[in-house]
N, C-alpha and C positions, 0 to 999 in steps of 0.2 A: 356483823357477818355480811358477806358480799352478795349472797343469793346463790346463783348456780355454781355447782361444784363440778359437774360432769357435762360432757357433750357426747351424744350418741354418734355412731358411725354414719347413720343416715343424715344427721344434722351436719356433720363435718363435710360430707360430700357436697351438700347444698352450699355450705359456706365457701368451700374452695372454688365453686363455680360462680360465686356472687361477685358484685362490684367491690366488696370489702372483704377479701379473703383473710383468714387469720394466718399468723405465723405458726408453723407446726414444728414442734421440737421433739426429737427422738433422744430419750435419756436411757440408752441401753446400758445397764449396769447390774451386776449381781455380786454379792460378797464372794470373794475368792475367784472371780472371773475377770481378768484384766483385758478381755478382748471385745469390749463394747463397740469400738469403732469397726472392727472386723464384722461383727454381727450386723451392724448398720449397713456396711457395704454389701453384705450378702442380700439384703432386701429391706427397704423401708418405704413408708408412705411417700408417694411422689411429692417432691418439694420440701420434705421435712429436712431440718438441719440437725446434725448430730451435736449433742451437748455432752461434754465429758464431766461426769459428776465429781470425780476426784479433784480435778484441776479448775473447773469453772464454777461448780456449785459448792465449793469448800475451799477454805484456806489450808495451808500446810498443817499436818497433824502436830499436836503437841500434848504433853501430859496434862496441861491445864485445860486445853480446849478440846481434847479428844481426837478421834480419828477424822472427823469431818467438821471442824469449826466453821462458823459462818464466814463467808468471804468478806473481805473489805469491800465497802460499797462502791468505791471507784473501780476496783477490779471487776466486780459484778457488772457494773454499767458498761464497761468496755466489752465484756463477753456478750451481754444482751444486745448491744449494738452490732457486734460481729454476727450474731444470729439473724440480723436484719429486722429486728423489732422496732416499729415506728410508734411514735406517740399516738395513743388512742387506738392502736391496732389490737384486736383480740388475739389471744394466744391459746393454742391447744397443745398439751403435752401428753406423751405416752411412752411406754416402754414395752417390754415383752415379758413382764413379770407381774401382771395384775396391777400395774401402776404403783407398786411398792417402792420403786426407785423414782419414777416420774413425779411422784408426790413431793419429793424434795424440791424440784423445780417449781411446781405449783405453789408450795408454801413460800419459797424464797422470793418468787416474783410478787406474790401478794404482800409479803412482808415489806418489800421494797416499793410498794405503792401501785403496782399494776393490778387493777381490779377485774379486768376482763380476761381471766386466765382460768381454764378448765382442764380437767383430765378426760382423755378419750375413754369413755366407759367400756370396759372389757379389754382395753389396751390393744396391742397389735393383733392379738388373737381374734378379736372381734372383727377387725378389718379383713383378716384372712378368711374367717368364717363367712363373711359377706361376699367372698369371691372377688374382691377388688384387687386391682393390680398393685404390684410392688415395683420399686425402682432399685436398681443395683448400682454399685460404684460409689465413689466419693465425689460429689459435684463441687464446683467452685462455690466459694462463699457467696451469699446473696449480697445485694447492695447494702451498704452499712445503714443501720437504723439510727434514730435520733432520740430514743427514749431517754428521759431524765428520771433517775431513781431517787427515792427518798425513804430511808430505812425507818422502821418502827411502826408500821401499820398493823402488825400482829403482835400479840404478847409473847414474851420469852421468859424463861426462868434461868437464873444462874444456879450454881451448885448449892449455895445456901438456901435459895428459894425452893429448890427441889427437896432439900432436907426438911424444910418446915412445912411444905404443903400437905403431907399426910395428916398433920395435926389440925389444920384449918380448912382443908378441902379434900380433894381426891387426886392422887397421883397414879397414873396408869402406866404399866410396863408393857410395851408393845411387842416385846420379843417372844419367841417361842416359849412354851411352858417349861421345857426342860432347861432352858437357859435361866429363866426366872427362878426356878427351884434350885439352881446351882448344880445340876447333875452333869452338865457339860458347859464348857466355855471355850469355843474354838479360836478366839482372837484377842480377847481383852485380858488384862493382868490378873483379875480374880474372878471367881464364879460367885453367883448369888444375885441379890437385888437390893435396891434401896429400901431400908427399913420403913414399913408402912405402905409401900407401893402395892397396888393390886394388879394381878396378872390379867392382861387383856390382849392375847396374841392378835397381831394385825391380820393374819390369814382368816380369822373368823369374821372379818368385815365383808368377805366376798362370797358370792355364789359359785357354783361349780364351774360356770363359764367365765369366771374372772371379772364379772361385773359386780358393782356394789349391791349389797342386799337392799331391799326396799327401805325407805325412810322409817316406816313404822317398826320394822324388824330391828333395824339398828337402834332406834330409840329405846325399844324394850331391852335390848342387850345392854346398853349403857346405863339405863335406869337400874337394872339389876346389879350392875357393878358399883352403883352409888352416885352416878352423875346427877340424877334428878334432885337429890338432897344436898349436893355439894355447892358451897358458895363459889368455889373456884375449881377448875379442872386443869391438870397438867399432864403431859405425856413425855415419856422418854423411851429410848430403845437402846441399841448398841452404840450408835454414833449419830443419832438425829436424822436418819433417813426414813426408815419405816414408821417412825413416830409421826412424821408428816402425813403419812397415809392414814394413820389413826385420827389425826386432827381433821382430815377431809371427811372421814366417816362420821366423826362427831358432828361436824357442821351439817352434813346431810341429815343427821338425826335431830338437829336443832340446838346443839350445844357448842359453846365457844371453849377453846382449850389453848393453853400456853405450851410452847415447845421448850424442852430443856435440850439445847443443841449439843452440849458436851456428852449428855446421856451416860450410859454405863461405862463407856470408854474413858471418860474423864473422871467419873466418880471412883472407879476401881483403881485408877492410877494413883490416887491419893491414899496412902496408908492410914491417914487419920480418919477416913470415912469408913463407917462400919458396913459390913456386908451381911445381909440376912439370907438364910437358905431355907429350903422347904417350900411347901405350897401355901403357907399362910403369910399375910402381910407382915 
């Protein structure tokens, strides 16, 4: 584990005024809302670069890979350089949704070997609450970066690995409880959850102000879900986005976890894979 997961608003303002300012990335995205760039244009942290989750943080969807497969490393490196990220430069990412989307960038950059990447704790809401200025419009791209990416720095699960993990470890389902139970399924082919997976909604990682709960509170939460006794922990969600937020919360709590990138969108697209329903694993 790399150490720090979050940066506070106060810390970010100091860093931006320092001799070594970070790259700041705005990952404005929400399920069913295709207008992330418009929201960014309406107001973003000054100097932040917009990142398109669907096209830059994911490969094209497929039944096997799900709605947000991991992007090809060469494509990701091209995007990261477009964002202006330079070798050795720290990166701070945020969104306007408690970092549940920005965590995809946080996880993906760390997976690709960038160690100094953190989430802005409290996301854009914390910046607004502090009374700090926002910038509007779509600025020109920054000077190109030179970062070199290397995949594989964080663990991942494929579909077979996700199927096996409940037997040998702990598999957490980061979606809302009603989706886990199979009561609703707004976007994927079938309702339910991976047999043996434990419900752990991502929203329960956050305080009312959108910041992460304290480490000791998160640790207690995940220990009660079985993380303390598990040899290995894995996480999935609908398409590998909010599951990254769960991995960030687990890291704050002191646990390492693997991501199943295909998540329920890939699992439910395969009719040979069983779907459990109800509140029990």
